[in-house]
C-alpha positions, 0 to 999 in steps of 0.5 A: 458298637454301643448298646442298642437303645430301646424306646418302650411304649406301653400304657401299663406301668407294670409292663414298662417296668417289666420290659425295662428290666428285661432290656436292661438285663442284657449288656447289648441293650439300654433303655432310651426312654419309656412312653405310655402311648403312641403320641408320647412316643412320637413326641420323644423320638426327636430327643431319644432317637432310639435304635428300636421300639417295642410297642403295645397295641392297646393304649389310650389316646394313640394306640399301636395301630395308629402309631404305625400308621403315623410312623408310616405317614411320616416316613420313620424307619426306626424298627418296631417290635409289637407286644401282642396278646395271645388272644385270637383277635390279637393275632388279627391285629398283629398281622395288621401291625406287620402289614403296617410296617412293624418288623416282628412281634412277641407275645406279652409275658403273663408274669405268672409263670417263670417259664413263659417269662423266660421265653418271652424274655429271650425272644424279646432280647433276640428281636430287639438285639437283631432289629436294633443292631441293623438299624444302628449300623444303617445310622453309622453308615448314614443310610438311616432316614433322618427324622422328618421335620414334620414329626418335630412340628407336629408333635413337638418332639421332646416335650415332657409327658403330662404326669398321670398316676398309675398303680404300681401293682407291687403284688403282681409276680412279674413286678417282683422279679430281680435283675439278677434273675432276668440277667440270667434269663437273657444271658443265652439270648445275648450269646445267640446275637454275638458275631460270626465268622467261622469258615464254612466246613468241607461240604458233604459229598452228595450221594447223587447229582441234583435232579429236577426240583419237585418241592421247595422247603423253607425254614425261617425264624427271627425276622421271618414274618417281613422277609417272607412277605417281601419274597412271596410278593415277588414269586412267579405266579406259575412257579412249577413247585409247591412250597412248605414253610416252617416259620417259628411262630406261636400257636394261634398266629400262623393262620393269620400270618398265612392269610396275611401272606396270601393277600400279597402273594400270586400263589395260594398261601394257607395254614397246613392242615393234616392231609393237605395236598402239597401241589403246584401254586400252593404254599403251606405254613406249618401251624404253630405248635405242630411239626410238618412233614411231607409224605409222597403217595402214589397219586399225590404228596400230602402234608402230615402234622404231628405233635412229637416233641420239639426239636432244637427247642421248636415245634414246628421245627425246620429239621423235621420238615427238611428230614422228611423232604430229604427222605421223600425227594432225595435230589429233587428238592430245593431247601432254603434256610433263612434268618433266625437264631439258633441252629434249627434246620442246619443239620437236616439241610446238610442232609438234604444237600448229601441227598443231591438236592440243591440248597440255599442260605440267607447271607449274613448282611441281610439276616436279622439274626445270622444264626441258623443260616450261619450254622448250615454254612459251617456245616457245609450244607449250603451251596449258595448264599443269597441276599434277601433282596435277591431271594425271590428271583433266585427262587424263581430262576431255580424253579424255572431252570430246574423243573421237570 
């Protein structure tokens, strides 16, 4: 498959240059074009026809929110990854972008810290590769929507941008990073999006037969924000079990993320706080930068948060959640591992299966990145693979059939 083409939309010449370098450093990606605001991006779509768009939010003339509204109105299905500010207001606006159809988001690199740039570059390559490859396959299969004629009429797609003088900010540290350095940074992300195909290992032998399900635990990463929106909107309002979720997401975003899910879900969705009751009718989202565990007490089960070191490079970690569920519930749980890069959650999901609990993994075809569920499948810890489109109905069925 040819390289995934990326349209970069940002009003900052510095950011367009930096994001362009990150994209070009990955052999899987190529820059289709760059635009300084949403209107220019719409004008270029017909000519460059990218596989994925990376979009800034704050821009003159047509900002990111306005672009997403127009994209939705026109019925354009090219996936969009949003560049978000880390400020509190940035979290609220980012969730509004997801509600308008953006696929995912990544926080803007500061450029002043190499560790920050390393993290953001890897995340961005992972997101662009995952969403871009999905859309590219849709184009090859002929299932992607054709760009509407109204786009060409309204925006004269392909028209050149008006020249605008912008400072190059050559003294900014991010503007000086070399292509060689960026190639080293993104090399690991490219490996993470490679093809899969190993057969499942022999499943561990459960210590006991599955019992009634008393709790549902979900671990999810890349592709998770929209996947959870789709699933939670279709959950049974009378689902007998509580749900606890680890979604890999930066600190400062999970409260707004939980609020946005609460608006579409018939169950209560909230960002977990230490000591929160784990109870039917409630979904708890692990807060960014905190592990979440469950603790059974004589009268109730509560959530416990901690700042223990990251596991598998993540805090919160799905492995930490699944380990606590295995310890506290043994064979009375449903563990679910979904789209995401790496292996977080896979080992402890297998442990949950060994305890006798039921386990589900998202299938490859519907995963943005078939990493976490693939490793769990290869470890033999997944009883059933389920597509994203069927996940809610399967959760509802398991919840009804195997409740106390």
